[in-house]
N, C-alpha and C positions, 0 to 999 in steps of 0.2 A: 339453224341457222344462228347468225352471232348479231349483234346488235351496240351501236352503242347510244348512249342518251343524256340526256339533261332535262330538267325538272328546276320551276320558277315558278312563285307562286309569292304576290306583295301583294300588302295590305292597303296598296296604295293610301294616299292625302287628305280624302274624307269622309274615312267611316273607321265607325267605334275598332268595328270588328273586323279578321278577320272569315267570310266569310263558304270562300274559295277552301276546297282540301283536293287533294289529289295527290293520286301512287302511282309507283311506278316500279315497274322490279323483273328482272328476267334468273330464269329457273333452268336445271337442269327437268325433262319430262321424257312420258313415253314415245316423244312426237322429236326428242332431243331437243336444244336449248329454245326455250318462248319466253315472251313476254305478255304482259298486260300493261297497261295504262288505262286507268282512268282523272276523267272531272267534277265533280261532282263541284256545284256549284247553290247556295243555298241563296233561296228567293229571296232576291232585292224585298223589303218591303214587310218581307216578312221579319217575326221575332226569330229570337233563339236557330237562324239559319244554316249556324258554325255547326251545330248538334246535329243536324238533319245531313248536312254533306259530307261529314264525319263519318256518321252512322253508314250510311249507303255504302261508301265509296270501304269503309272496315270489313262489310261484310260478303263483297267482290275479293277485295285482296283476303281475306280468310277461304275462302274459293277458291281461289288460283294459287294459292301456299299448300293446301289440306286436302282440295280434289282434285281440282283437274294435272297435277301431280302425277296422281295414278289413274287416270282415264287412257285405257288402250287407245291403239291406233283403230281408230271406226272410219269407214268409208262415207256414213253419213255424223259424221263431225257435227254442223251444220245443226242438223234436227236436234240432235246432244242437249249441241252447246245452248239455242233459243230456250231449251226446256227449260233445262237448270235455271239460266237466269230470270226468265219468267218464272218461277220457284222464287227466286231470291229475292226479284221485283218481290214481288206481293208479299214473302216475308216483310222484308224494308217498310213498303207500306204500313200493313202490322203494328211495327216497334214504334215508326214515327207516330200514326194514330194513339197510340197506349200513353208516349212521352206527350203528344197533346192536352190528353186527358185529363194527365197528372200537372200539367203543369199551367190548365185556363189560355194557349197559347197554340196557334198555327206553325208548325212545320211544312221545308217543303224545300227540295231539290233539283235538279236537273241532273242527269247523267248521260256522258260520253263514254262507253268504255272497247278498246283498243287491244284487240289480243291477235299475236302473229302467233305461229303456227304450223309448221310442218308446210313450209312454201307458201301460206295464205294468211290472207287479213281477215278475220271475223271480228264486227263493232254494233254495237248496244247505241240507241240513241233516246233518249227523253228529254223534253227540252232546247234551251237554245244555245247549249255550250257545242264545241265540231270538235268534226275531226277533218281534219288537208291533207290532201296527199300530193306529195309534186315527186312527176318523177319524168323523165326524160324534156327536163330546160321547163316544166310547164305545171299547172298546181290544179285544181279540184279540190270541191267540198267531196265527199265522201259521201259526211250527214246533209239533213235538208231538217231547217228550226218548227222545233214543235212552236208558234207564235201568232196572232190576228197576222201579221206583216206577209208573214213568207207564206200560210196560206194563201193568199192574196192571187202574191207573185205563182205559186204553184197553178193555181186556176190564170195564171195572163193579164191581172184586175189591174198587177204594178210592175213594172221590172221589179229584177232582183235588189240593185242597185239602190233603188227606192225605197225597197224593203230594210237594206242595212242600214238605210240611213234614214229612216222615219221614226217621230218624237214617242208613238207608240210601240215599236220594235221589241218593247219589252216583258209586252203584253202575251202572256203564251195560254195556248192549246193544250201543253198534258207539262205534270209534273212528280219525281213520288209524291204523296204527303196528304194537299189539303185540297187536291183538286179530282179527287176517288177515285177512281179506275183504269187507269190506264195498262196497255202495251206498249214495248219499245216498237221499234221502228231496226228492223233487221239489219244488215251490206256483210258481203263477201263479194272476197276478189282473190283476183296470185298475187304474190309479191314476187319483186324483181330486183336484184343489185341495186344498191343503192335509192332503195326507194324510201321517202325519206315522207316521216308523220309529222303533222303538227296536233295535238290535242288541245283545243284554249276553252276559257272560261269566256264568255260573252264579252268583260271590260280589256280584253284582248284581243279580238275583232269586231270588237262593235265599232258601228260610226265606219265602217272601211268599205270599199267600191272590192268588189271581185278582181281587179287588177290591183288596185292599195296591197290584196292581202298578199299576188303574187310577188311584187316585190320584197314585201317583207318575207314571207320564205324563202323568197328565191338570198334574200343575203342572208338568214341565217345559215340557212343550207352551205353556200359557199361559202363560210365561214371555217377553217378548221375545227377538229372537234375539242381539241384544247381551248381553242376561243369562240368556242356555238354557247355553252354557257352567256358568255358576253354580251353577246351579238344581242341571245336572249332578251340579256337585264335592259339592251340600249333600244329594244320595241318598245319592248316596259315604258318606260324612261320618257323616250317621247309621246305614249300615250299621257303619263299622265301628265308631260308640260301642252298637252291640245286639250287639256279639261281631266280630263276621263273623271270619276266619280265612283265608281265601282274600284271594289275587289279585282287583282288583275295575277290569270294564274296558265300558263302554259307547262306542256310537254313536249317535248321532238325529240324521235329519233328515227334515228336510221338502219335501213339494215346493211354489214356488212358483207352479210354469207347467209346461203339461201341452202347447201346441201348440210340435212342432220350433221349432227354429231353428239354422240350422245354424252361420249367422256367430258366434254364442255370445253375441250384444247380450241 
C-alpha cells in the first residue's frame, strides 16, 4: 500500500497550551508499506493534558516503529493487534497514574488510532476524538464517541446530530488516565484505492452535524495533494472564527495504492 498524508495541529485562540498530540508515519513492514495515525486529546479541564496525550501517542509510535515493523504476516492479525494494543493501553494507564501521583494532578487523554496495513484498516478508540472514512463520494464515522450524549444517541434517546451539538457533549465515559480501567473499541475493514481517512480531535469535528462534516471532508479530499494541508488549515481557521475554544488537530491520509510493495517503490 502507498499513502499520502497531512497533519495539522493548532493551539487555537483561547488555550494556554496545546493538549492535542498527533503522530503519523508510513514505514516498510512485513506487510509492505503500512501507515499509523494517532490523535490524542489531553482532557479539557484536567491539568497537564499535554503530558498525557504525548505519553500515550509516543507509546503507540514506538510500538509501530520498533515492534509492528517486524510482525510477520498473520491470518488473525486483528486478534494479535487487539491483544498488543490492550497491553499498551494498560501500560499507558499505569504511567499516567504514576505521573498523577507524583505531581498530585489528574491526567487523561483520548485515543483514536488508525493502522493501514495489508489492504485493511484497523482502528482503536477511547474517548471522543474520531476517525472518518470518505469513500465513493460519501463519508461515515468509523468510531463512536465514548461520551454521555453519544451513548444516549446509541440508545435512540436523541439523534446523532443532537448529540454532536449538545452543550454537555464533552462529558466522557471513557479515557486513558483518571477514569479507571477501560478497554478500547476496535474496528477493522477492507481498504479500497482512493479511500480517504480523517482522524480528528474534538476541536475539529465538535459542534458539527454529520452533514457538515461530510462537506468539510469532501472539500479536503477534493483538494490536490499539494493543497490538502492548506484545505485542512482553512477548515481549522473556520472553526476558530466560529468561536471554537479547544485545540484543533487533524490527520488526513489517502490510499494511493493497494498492492503490497516491499521495495517501497
